[in-house]
C-alpha positions as CSV (number, residue, x, y, z in Angstrom):
1,M,4.3,20.1,-34.8
2,K,0.9,21.8,-33.7
3,K,0.0,22.5,-30.6
4,N,-2.9,20.8,-28.6
5,I,-5.5,23.9,-27.6
6,A,-8.0,23.5,-25.3
7,I,-10.7,25.6,-25.8
8,L,-12.1,26.4,-22.4
9,M,-16.6,27.6,-22.5
10,G,-19.3,27.2,-20.3
11,G,-18.8,27.6,-16.6
12,Y,-21.2,27.4,-13.4
13,S,-22.6,30.8,-13.8
14,S,-26.0,32.1,-15.8
15,E,-23.7,33.2,-18.6
16,F,-22.9,29.5,-19.4
17,E,-24.6,29.8,-23.1
18,I,-23.0,32.8,-23.9
19,S,-19.9,30.9,-22.9
20,I,-20.9,28.5,-25.3
21,N,-20.9,30.8,-28.3
22,S,-18.2,32.4,-27.3
23,G,-16.4,29.5,-27.4
24,N,-17.8,28.1,-31.0
25,V,-16.3,31.4,-32.4
26,V,-13.0,30.7,-31.2
27,Y,-13.3,27.2,-32.5
28,A,-14.4,28.4,-35.6
29,H,-11.4,30.7,-36.1
30,I,-9.1,29.6,-34.6
31,D,-5.5,28.8,-37.3
32,K,-6.3,24.8,-37.5
33,A,-2.9,24.8,-39.8
34,R,-1.0,25.8,-36.7
35,Y,-3.6,24.2,-33.9
36,N,-5.0,21.3,-32.9
37,A,-8.8,22.6,-31.0
38,Y,-10.4,20.6,-28.6
39,K,-13.6,22.2,-27.3
40,I,-13.6,21.5,-23.7
41,Y,-17.1,22.1,-21.4
42,I,-16.7,23.4,-18.0
43,T,-19.7,22.4,-15.7
44,K,-20.2,22.2,-12.1
45,E,-20.9,17.9,-12.7
46,A,-18.0,17.6,-14.9
47,W,-15.5,18.7,-17.9
48,Y,-15.8,17.4,-21.1
49,Y,-14.3,17.3,-24.7
50,V,-17.0,17.2,-27.1
51,D,-16.3,16.1,-30.5
52,A,-17.6,16.9,-34.2
53,Q,-20.5,14.5,-33.5
54,G,-21.4,15.9,-30.3
55,L,-20.1,12.9,-28.1
56,E,-18.8,13.7,-24.9
57,T,-15.2,11.9,-23.4
58,P,-14.3,12.9,-19.6
59,I,-11.4,15.2,-18.9
60,D,-9.0,13.6,-15.9
61,K,-9.0,17.1,-14.0
62,N,-5.5,15.5,-12.2
63,N,-3.5,16.0,-15.2
64,F,-5.7,17.7,-17.6
65,S,-5.4,15.1,-19.9
66,L,-8.0,13.4,-22.7
67,Q,-8.1,9.6,-23.9
68,L,-8.8,9.4,-27.5
69,A,-9.2,6.4,-29.4
70,G,-6.6,4.7,-27.0
71,R,-4.2,7.7,-27.0
72,T,-3.6,10.5,-24.0
73,I,-3.9,13.9,-25.2
74,T,-2.2,16.3,-23.0
75,F,-2.8,20.1,-24.2
76,D,-0.2,22.8,-24.6
77,A,-2.8,25.8,-23.4
78,A,-5.8,26.6,-22.5
79,F,-7.8,29.2,-24.5
80,N,-10.2,30.7,-21.8
81,I,-13.4,31.7,-22.9
82,V,-15.4,31.0,-20.0
83,H,-17.4,34.4,-18.6
84,G,-18.3,34.2,-14.9
85,T,-17.4,31.4,-12.8
86,P,-14.8,29.9,-13.0
87,G,-13.2,31.1,-15.9
88,E,-13.4,34.8,-15.1
89,D,-12.7,35.1,-11.0
90,G,-9.8,32.9,-10.8
91,L,-10.4,29.3,-10.3
92,L,-9.1,27.8,-13.9
93,Q,-6.4,31.0,-13.5
94,A,-5.0,28.9,-10.3
95,Y,-5.9,25.5,-11.5
96,F,-3.9,26.3,-14.6
97,E,-1.1,27.4,-13.0
98,L,-0.5,24.5,-10.1
99,M,-0.7,22.2,-14.0
100,E,1.7,24.2,-15.2
101,I,-0.4,24.6,-18.0
102,P,-0.5,28.4,-20.0
103,Q,-4.0,29.6,-20.7
104,T,-4.8,32.9,-22.1
105,S,-6.4,34.6,-19.3
106,C,-5.3,37.2,-16.9
107,D,-3.0,34.9,-13.4
108,F,-5.6,34.4,-11.1
109,Y,-5.2,37.1,-8.8
110,Q,-5.9,39.8,-11.3
111,A,-9.2,37.4,-12.1
112,A,-9.9,37.2,-8.8
113,L,-9.7,41.0,-8.0
114,T,-11.3,42.0,-11.4
115,F,-14.5,39.8,-10.8
116,N,-15.3,41.3,-7.5
117,K,-16.3,45.1,-8.3
118,R,-16.4,46.3,-5.2
119,D,-12.4,45.5,-4.7
120,C,-11.7,46.5,-8.0
121,I,-12.9,49.6,-7.4
122,S,-11.5,50.2,-4.3
123,T,-8.0,49.6,-5.4
124,L,-8.2,51.7,-8.1
125,Q,-9.9,54.8,-6.4
126,A,-6.7,54.6,-4.3
127,Y,-4.7,55.3,-7.7
128,G,-6.7,58.3,-8.3
129,I,-9.0,56.7,-10.9
130,P,-12.4,58.2,-11.2
131,T,-15.7,56.1,-10.3
132,A,-19.3,56.0,-9.3
133,T,-20.1,56.9,-5.2
134,N,-20.7,53.7,-4.1
135,Y,-21.8,51.7,-1.1
136,F,-21.8,48.2,-0.2
137,L,-23.6,45.2,1.3
138,N,-23.6,41.7,2.4
139,Q,-26.7,39.6,2.6
140,G,-27.9,39.7,5.9
141,D,-26.6,43.1,6.5
142,A,-29.3,45.6,8.0
143,I,-31.2,47.7,5.2
144,N,-30.7,51.6,5.8
145,A,-32.7,52.8,2.9
146,Q,-32.6,56.2,3.5
147,E,-28.4,55.8,4.1
148,I,-28.0,54.3,0.8
149,I,-30.0,56.7,-0.9
150,D,-27.9,59.9,1.0
151,T,-25.2,58.2,-0.4
152,V,-25.5,57.7,-3.5
153,G,-28.8,59.4,-4.8
154,L,-31.1,58.8,-7.0
155,P,-31.4,57.4,-9.8
156,C,-28.8,54.7,-8.5
157,F,-27.7,51.1,-9.7
158,V,-28.0,47.8,-8.1
159,K,-25.7,45.2,-8.8
160,A,-24.7,42.1,-7.9
161,N,-21.1,42.2,-6.9
162,K,-19.4,38.8,-8.8
163,S,-22.1,38.7,-12.1
164,G,-21.5,39.6,-15.8
165,S,-24.0,40.2,-19.0
166,S,-25.7,42.5,-16.6
167,Y,-27.1,39.8,-14.6
168,G,-28.6,41.3,-11.1
169,V,-28.4,44.9,-12.5
170,S,-31.3,47.2,-11.8
171,K,-31.7,51.0,-12.4
172,V,-33.4,52.3,-9.6
173,K,-35.7,55.9,-9.8
174,T,-37.5,55.7,-6.3
175,A,-36.8,55.1,-3.2
176,E,-39.4,52.2,-3.4
177,E,-37.8,50.7,-6.0
178,L,-34.8,50.4,-3.6
179,L,-35.5,46.7,-1.6
180,P,-36.9,44.9,-4.5
181,A,-33.8,46.0,-6.7
182,I,-31.8,44.7,-3.7
183,D,-33.9,41.3,-3.6
184,V,-32.8,40.7,-7.5
185,A,-29.0,41.7,-7.1
186,Y,-29.3,38.9,-4.1
187,R,-30.5,36.1,-6.6
188,E,-27.5,36.3,-8.1
189,D,-25.0,36.9,-5.2
190,D,-24.2,37.6,-1.5
191,E,-22.6,40.7,-1.9
192,I,-24.0,43.9,-3.5
193,I,-22.9,47.0,-4.6
194,I,-25.1,50.3,-5.4
195,E,-23.4,53.0,-7.1
196,S,-24.6,56.6,-8.0
197,F,-26.1,57.3,-11.1
198,L,-23.4,58.4,-13.9
199,S,-24.7,60.4,-16.9
200,G,-23.4,60.7,-20.1
201,T,-21.7,58.9,-23.0
202,E,-20.7,55.3,-22.4
203,V,-18.0,53.6,-24.2
204,S,-16.1,50.1,-23.8
205,V,-12.6,50.1,-24.4
206,G,-10.6,47.1,-25.0
207,V,-7.2,46.6,-23.9
208,I,-4.8,43.5,-25.1
209,T,-1.5,42.6,-25.2
210,Y,-0.6,42.5,-28.3
211,Q,3.1,41.8,-29.9
212,G,4.4,41.9,-26.6
213,A,2.7,45.3,-25.7
214,P,-0.6,46.5,-24.0
215,K,-2.4,48.1,-26.9
216,V,-5.6,50.3,-26.9
217,L,-8.2,49.2,-29.5
218,P,-10.5,51.3,-31.3
219,I,-12.7,52.6,-28.9
220,T,-16.9,51.6,-28.8
221,E,-19.8,53.8,-28.2
222,I,-23.0,52.1,-26.8
223,V,-25.9,53.7,-27.3
224,T,-29.1,51.3,-25.6
225,E,-32.5,51.6,-26.2
226,N,-33.3,50.5,-22.3
227,E,-32.4,52.3,-19.2
228,F,-28.7,50.7,-19.4
229,F,-26.3,48.4,-21.2
230,D,-28.5,45.5,-19.8
231,Y,-28.8,41.8,-21.0
232,E,-31.2,42.7,-23.3
233,A,-29.3,45.6,-24.6
234,K,-26.2,43.2,-24.7
235,Y,-27.6,40.2,-26.7
236,L,-31.2,41.0,-27.9
237,G,-30.2,44.0,-30.1
238,K,-31.3,46.7,-28.3
239,S,-28.1,48.7,-28.2
240,E,-26.4,50.5,-31.5
241,E,-22.7,49.9,-31.1
242,I,-20.5,52.8,-32.8
243,T,-17.2,51.7,-33.5
244,P,-15.0,54.0,-33.6
245,A,-16.7,56.1,-30.8
246,R,-18.0,59.8,-31.6
247,L,-15.5,61.3,-29.4
248,S,-13.7,64.4,-29.6
249,E,-9.6,63.6,-30.2
250,A,-9.3,64.6,-26.3
251,Q,-12.1,62.5,-25.1
252,T,-10.8,60.0,-27.2
253,T,-7.0,60.2,-25.8
254,A,-8.0,60.7,-22.0
255,V,-10.2,57.6,-21.8
256,S,-7.4,55.3,-23.5
257,E,-4.8,56.8,-21.7
258,L,-7.3,55.9,-18.6
259,A,-7.8,52.4,-20.1
260,L,-4.5,51.7,-20.6
261,K,-3.5,53.0,-17.2
262,V,-6.1,51.0,-15.3
263,Y,-5.0,47.9,-17.4
264,T,-1.3,48.7,-16.1
265,I,-2.2,49.3,-12.5
266,L,-4.2,46.0,-12.6
267,K,-1.1,44.0,-14.0
268,M,-3.5,42.5,-16.9
269,K,-2.6,40.2,-19.3
270,G,-4.3,38.9,-22.6
271,F,-7.3,40.7,-23.6
272,S,-9.6,42.9,-21.4
273,R,-12.6,45.3,-21.8
274,S,-13.7,48.0,-19.7
275,E,-16.5,50.1,-19.7
276,Y,-16.3,54.4,-18.6
277,I,-19.2,56.7,-18.6
278,F,-18.1,60.4,-19.5
279,H,-20.0,62.0,-16.2
280,N,-19.3,66.1,-16.5
281,G,-16.7,65.5,-19.4
282,T,-14.4,63.1,-16.9
283,P,-14.5,59.4,-18.1
284,H,-15.3,57.2,-15.1
285,F,-14.2,53.5,-14.9
286,V,-17.6,51.5,-14.2
287,E,-16.3,47.9,-14.3
288,M,-14.0,45.4,-16.3
289,N,-14.3,41.6,-18.3
290,T,-11.4,39.4,-18.9
291,N,-12.8,37.2,-20.4
292,P,-15.4,39.5,-22.6
293,G,-18.0,38.2,-25.1
294,F,-16.5,36.6,-28.2
295,S,-19.3,36.1,-30.9
296,E,-18.8,37.9,-34.1
297,A,-20.8,40.6,-33.2
298,S,-19.2,40.9,-29.7
299,I,-17.5,44.5,-29.4
300,L,-14.1,43.0,-28.7
301,P,-13.8,41.8,-31.8
302,Q,-15.4,44.3,-33.7
303,Q,-12.9,46.9,-32.0
304,A,-9.5,44.1,-33.2
305,V,-11.4,43.9,-36.7
306,A,-11.5,48.1,-36.6
307,A,-7.8,48.0,-35.7
308,G,-6.9,45.8,-38.5
309,I,-6.6,42.8,-36.4
310,S,-8.5,39.9,-37.8
311,I,-10.3,37.3,-35.3
312,Q,-8.1,34.7,-36.2
313,E,-5.1,37.0,-35.4
314,L,-6.6,38.1,-31.9
315,I,-6.6,34.2,-31.2
316,T,-3.4,33.3,-32.4
317,N,-2.0,36.7,-30.9
318,T,-3.7,35.4,-27.5
319,I,-2.4,31.7,-27.3
320,E,1.2,33.1,-28.7
321,A,1.3,35.6,-25.8
322,C,0.3,33.2,-22.8
323,F,3.8,31.2,-24.0
324,L,5.6,34.4,-22.7
325,Q,3.9,35.0,-19.5
């Protein structure tokens, strides 16, 4: 008997449209001989199913069910591909745990931890994971520009603490650019992380739970036309993504082992994609995405295909793994 799978897409953040695109790709590639797939849009106003004609039917949040043609549809699992809140920050994970419905992402605590860049970095630093030097601000804090520059140096990055797809991120080269960059970050979040600039090769490393064990996928090198791997570089063709990355065997081993260590330390499940920069020859952790982009051109699917795993197989593996968690 085929399982009913809810493909969750949308969300409450600036990444709404990116998530819709990812969800449509999951729907297109999911094994429909094995699963009944339902597109479920998650918005602040409502959660609803969208059929092939675009008609919307509300989800009953009391038990996550759907009324269609006089039948009650319940779900065996949820494929969580919501980028940003509430799909990557733990809210949906906690809801589905309460509903006792398996979902494909990591658990709620791991989602909340990794979505909060400051907390994630602080946790990993305690395990000796190399990171940039950082400085934290909350909205309303007094801003001592000189103290910030003395701590992290110039150039530096100013980032919204809980945001994805490089929303609220600025590269600051001069002291005069610092305060405007902080204002940009505060438009996305009331918490900010300011980081020292790491010069070197940037790579993206996918780690997934595959056939019951963590697996590091072929590494992708990021070569951007812009100042950094920003929204334009990620989604508007302003970067080159080279898989496998042009790394030495020693570099490949070093960053693969580090990525696997990070995945294990954080007790991750499902798929993830983390960013690293080889600064002074050593890979430094930048951030982790627990629901990374999932278009055919996105990095994680590229890496899976390079590993000999089709997008359909990646989806099937992710769904089946969630039943074992």
